[in-house]
N, C-alpha and C positions, 0 to 999 in steps of 0.2 A: 609063570602065566603068559598066555600068548598076547603080544602086544596089538592092541585095537588101533588101525589106522583110520584118519579121518577121510570120509568119502564124500559128505554132502559139503559144497562149497558156495560162498557167496561169489560175485564177479570178480572183486579184486584177486581174492584168493585163487580163483580158477584161473585167471590169466598169468598169474605166477606159477602155478602148479604145470600148466601146459607148457610154459616157456622152459621150466626145468627139464621136463620129459623130452622135449624137442631136442634140447641141448645133448641129451643122453642118446640121441639118435632114434628115439622111439617114434613109431608111425601112430597117429593120434586117429582114431575113429569116432564119429559123433552118430548117434542115435537120437533123434527126437519124436516126442508125441506125448499123448496125454496119459496113457497107460492107467486107465481109471480102475480096472480090475486085472491085477497082475495073474497071468495064467500061462499055460505050457507054451501057447504060441508066442508071448513075449519072451520066455525064456530061450526058445528055440532061436528067435531073432538075435537076441544078444549073443548068444554062443557063436551064431555064425558071423556076427559083425566082429567080435573078438578074434576070430580065427583071420579076418583080413588085415589085422593089424596088431599094435602091441598095447596100445593103452586106449581103453573104451571109457569113453564120456557118453553118459545119457542125461540129456535135458528134458526137462518136463514141463509141459504148458501149466502156467500159474492159473489158479481158480478163476481169476477175472476174465481169462481169455478163452476158457472151455465154452465152446458153442455147440453142445450136442442135445439140447432141449432142456426144459425144467426139471430140477432135481439132479442135474449133473454138474460138477462131477460127484459121485457118489462119496468118494473119499478125497479129502482136501488134499493139497500139494504137499503138506508136511508128511502126511501119511503115505502118500505115494511114493515121495522120494525115500523115506525110511524103508519101505518095502524094498524098493529096487536096489538100494545100497547094500542090502544084505546078501544080495547075489554074488557069488564069488568071482564070477567072470567081468562084473562091473568094477572099474576103478574109480570113477567119480560121477557124482550126480549134481546136477544144476537145476534149481527152479528158475525156469525162464520167464522174466517179467517183461519181455517183449511180446508184441502181438504174434509175430512169427518167429522162426529161428534165425533168419536171415542176418539180424543184427549181430547175433552170437556167432555166426559162421564167419562174417567179416572180421570179428574181434580175434577169434582164436586160430582161424584158417585151418581147419581139420585137413589131413591127408586124405581121409575117406569119409564122405557122407553117405550113410548106410540106410537105406530105406526097404520097407517091406514089397512084396511083388505086387500089391493092389495099386502102388504107385507108378508102376513101369509104364503104362499107358497115360502119360502125363496129361493129355488132352481130357481125360476124365475128372481132373481136379477142376471144378467150377471155380474155385477161389484163385487159381493160377499161383498160388503160393510155391508149388513144386518148382515151377519153372524159375521163379525168381530165386528158390533156395539152390537150384542147379547152377544158375548163372553166378551167385555169389560164391560157391565152392570152387568152380573153375577158375573165377577171377583170383582166388586165394591160392591157386596153384594145386587144388585137390582135385580129387575124382569122386564121382558118384557111383555107387554100387547098389543093386537090389538083390535081396535075399532071394532063394529059390523055395524057402520053407513054405509049407501050407499055412493058410491064414486062419486066424480064430477071431472072431468079431467080440470084442468087449461089449459094445452095446447090445448085440444079440444074446450074449450070455446074462447081462444085466436085466434086459427086457423079459427074457423067458423065466429067470430063476430068482430074481430079487423082486421084493414087493415095493418097486420104485413107484408104481401108479397105484391110485386108488382103484377099486373094482369098477366105478364109473369111468374113469380114465381108460382103463384097460379095455373096457367093452367098446368105448368110442374108437381107439386106435385099432382094435381088432376090425371093427366095421370098416374103418379107412383101408387098412392093409388088405382086406378081402377084395375091395370094390376097386381099388386103384393100385397099380404098379408104379414104381418110381419114374420109369420112362414117361408113362402118361402124364404125371404130375409135372414133371419138367417141362414137356411139351406145352402143357396148359399155360403154365407161368410164363413162359417164353412168349406167348401170344400178346402179353401186356406191353411189351418193350416197344411197339409201334403205336401205341395209344398217344393221342395229343390230350393234355390235361389243362384245364383251366381251373385255378383254385381263387376262391374270393374269401378272405377273412382277416381278422385282426392279428397282428404280431403284437406277441407279449413276451416280455422278458421275466423269466422266472429266475428270482434271485434268493439264494439259501444262505442263511447265516448262521454257522455252525459255533456252538460254544458250550461252556460247562455252566450247569445251572448253580448258583451259588446259594439260593434261598431266598426268603422273604427279606425285603429291605428293613433295615433297622429302624427306620423313622417314618415308612408309609406302608400301606397295606399293598405292596404290588411285589412281582418276582423279579429277581435280578440275575443276569446271565452275563457271563464274561466271554465276549466273543474271540474266538480263536481263528477262524477261516470264513471266507465269503467266497461264493461261487456264483456264475451266472450262466444260463443257458437259454437258447432259442426256445420260445413257447409259443403256444397258440398256433395260429395257421403256418407260421413260418417253421414250426417242428414237423407238421404235416407235409409241407413242401420237401423237407429233408426225406421223410419218410419215403416219399414217392420217387425220388431223385435216382435210386439204384434200379426201379422197376421200369421207368420210362426214360426214354432218350431226352425228352425236353418237357419241362413243366412251365406254364405260364402262371404267374401269381401276382394278383392285385391285392394290396394291403395297406392299411393305415398306420401312420406313425406321428408322433408329436412333431409341432412345427419348429422346436429347437433342435431337432435331429440328433439328439444326445446319444442315441444308441445307434445310429445309422451305420457307422463305420464297424461296429461290432456286429450288427445283423449281416452286412455284406461280407464280411469276413468270414462268418460260420455257415452262410447259406451255401449250398453245392454249387458247383460251377455251371451245371446244366439247368439252373433254374432262371428264368428271365422274369424279373421283379418290377411291376409297376408301383412305385411307392406314391401314395397321398399323404400330404402332411396337414394334418388337422390343427386349425387355428386355436390359439389359446389352450393347447392341450399337450401334456406331456405324452411321450411313448408309454404305452401301458406296462407299468412295473408292478408285478406281485411279489412280494417278499415273504419268505417264511422264516422264522426263527427256529432252529432245531437244537435239540440237545444232542451232542455229539455221541453220548453213550448210548442212549437208546433208539436215535433217530427219530424221536416223537416230535411233533410239530408243536410248539408252545403257542405261537401267535402268528397271525397272517396280517399283512398290511399292503392295501391296494393304493397305488397312486395312479389315477385315471381321471379322465373326462368323458362320461358316458353320454352326453349330449348328442343330439343328431347332427349329421353333417351339414355345413352350410349349403345353401341351394347351389352356389357355384362349384362347391366341391361334389356334391352329390351329382349335378350334370356332368361332371368331369368322369366320374366313375361309370355313370350310364354309357357314355360314349365308348370308353374302354371296353365295357362289357360287350357291347354290340360288335366290335371290330374283332375281339379275341374269341368270343364265342363261336364265331361263324366257322373257324377251322378247328374247333375243339371237338374231340369224340365224347369228351366226359366233362361236367361241370361239378366240382366239389365246392360245397358251401360249409364254411365252419363260422357259425354265429355264436359269438360269445355274449351278445346282448350289451355290447358297449358303444353302441351308436352307428355302427358302420352300415349295417344291412337295414334300410328302412322297409316299410311295407311296398314302397315304388320300385327300390333296387330289387327286392325279392321277386316282384311280380315281372320284372324285365328278365331276370336269370331264368325264371320259369318258362317264359314265353320264347326261349331260344330254340325250342324243340330239340333238344338235346337230352342225354340222360343226366338226370340231376341227383347228386347224392348229399345228404345233409346231416350235419351234427349241430344242433342248436342247444347249447349247454346252459343249465341252471348253475348259477354260482351265487356267493354272498352277496353280490352287488345288484344282481337282478332278479332275486328270488321275488314272486308276486308280480312281475311286471314282464318277463320274458315268456314269450308263447309261441306255439306252432301255427297259429290261427293265419299268419300272413303265408304260410306255405301250404299250398295244394297240389296234388298229384306229383309229389317228388317220387323219383324210382325207388330210392333207398334213403332210410333214415336209421341212424345209430342213435340210440338213447339209453341212458340207465334206468334201473327199475324206480329208483326215486324220482328221476325226472318224468317217467311215465305217469306215476302216481300223482305227481303234482300237476301234469297237464290235464289229467282225467278228474282232478279232485277227488280221489278215491284210495283209501287207505287200506281197504280190507279184501277187495276182490283178488281172485286169483290173477296173476300176471298174464296168463294166455287170454283170459276174458277181455282184460284191458287192451292188450296188444291188438286183439282183432276189432274192438270199437275204435280205437285210434286209427288203425289201418283203414278201415271203412269211412270214418269221418274224413280223412284227408287223401283218400285215393293212392295210398301208398304200396307200392308193388312188392317192396321187400323192406320189412321192418325188423331190425336188430336190437334186442334189448340185453344189455349187459347186466349181471346180477352179482357182481363181485364173486365172493366164494362159492356161490351157486352156478357159477359159469356164464353161458349166454345162450340166446335162441334166437332163430331166425323165423319170422312168419312170411311165406311166400304168399303171392296173390291168390293161389288156390286153396287158402286156408291151411295148407300143409306147415306144421311146425316141426323144426329140427332143433334138438337140444345139444349142447356141447359142454362138457364140463370144464371147470377153470383149470388152468395148468400152471399156475404160479406155484412156485414152491416156498418162496417167502416175499411177502409184500412190504416193501420198504416205501413206497410212494405211489399214491393212486393218479397223481397229476400226470396227464398226458395218454392215459390208457384209452380212452375214447378216441382221441385224435388218430392214435395208432391203428386202431381197429377200423376208423372211417377210411383211412388211406388204403388199406389193404383189402378189406372186404369189397370196397367200391371198385377197385381195379379188377379183382376176380369176378365179380357179377357182370361187369361190362363185356368181359370176353366169355361169358357163359359157363365159367368154371361151376360145376355142381354145388348146390347150396351147403351141403355138409362139408365139402373140402374147403369151400370158402370160409366157413365158419371156424373150421379147424386152424386155417392159416391166420384168420383174425385173432382168434384165441391165443394163439402162440405169439402174436405181434403185442397183443395186450399183456401177455405174461411177461414178456421181456421189458415192457414198459414199467410195470409196477414192481419189477425186481431190482429197478435202477432208481437213483435219485434223479427227480426231474427229467428232463429230456436229455440226460447225459449220453444216452445211447440211442441212435437211430435205427430203424429197421432195415436189414440190408438183405436184398434178394438172395445172394448166395448163402449167407449164414442161415436164413429162414428155411431155404431148401435143404441144408445140411441138418438142421433140426428135425425136420419131416424124415430125411433119410434115417437118421439114428433111431428115431421113435418107431418106424415100421420095420426096422430089421427083425 
């Protein structure tokens, strides 16, 4: 019986294996990629790589770092590694749990780093990863080679031959594909970079406590959970600021925190460097902390706990915020308001924000602590409003009418130029001031957590509409941003401009 050699290695095993092969005088060749759908192009690529050396290592991007749009990868990293390891020309396979192959290159120092011909023009790679990969390879004493084989696109094959998208998704993507090419899309998004943004909203700390549900207490009628881990993320308007940070050169941010400043260092550490923050510290108030208890098996939320003081600001603090708004709004191109109904934005503050003669975009959320009290009545003539269907029905006190009818009524009542209504699994719509309604399907492949979806959409759609990106394209961007938000726990992943453009690129192939 023919002996089967191990080909799939973990990191420690791989380092030992590469060391042994180098001692034998073998020339190590590294190929890296997602390799979601193994096809003839990949096989030709691997064969060419093997000819350039003696020992071929293929590292594949682990699932968590695949950024090719909702539903990708089609095959998980275990299946992808198994398929590649079956090829005779491949000597070793590694599932790369780093975001890029740079760390792996530094660790194993391949003699040859082998890439496809589409990477030869390194300036076309918007992520700039190829530049860092080349630098790491040369620093380790290796060389970079580019194959001459014809390229085949896994994304194109998947988009055209797999039922990865629903009929509604496919129809919408086909419309976008026919109307806009990638060069146009990139040029439109690049317009955003020069925008000056002024954001006002409450900072929220989203805390997740994960554990195993043990069952009902033996003595009292309540559920018992054994805590195993705890994670904290920037939420509320602080999350929006981070979403904006890779699209704009600078973001001005005014926010409220508790006077004990218990999370101040955490917030400062996790806000991006190009965000200039004005902190207000509310008297006799904690920094808003929203805790969710999560069953680690199902990711279901068991209980939510709010620690906040949603009283209005003191007269002194409100005056301080008014003065800051008047100063910062002067130079802003766009004002974003994220109102969670926790006491920061009074009717007076809303009036000052709306009087600045700037484009104003708003997300005024209904949540467990403000239901029945929070309203849009203090906001008139905002340019763009992001609202979910439940919030729309709450505002209009109407449970049964069609969502488009309610959207038009609300838009007319408040003089809203662009009204975006998110509808969960039914997608989203945008109502323009000419009464034109554009629908976009939902793109989330798996909903883990809805927290932060509206914030992500507010950030991206507002930027798009400010630079006059067409409504359907803006809604597409916003829906992809929303999908990224709901596919991750809390605000563990912020929207990145280059990653969003890559998603669009792969979807329209």
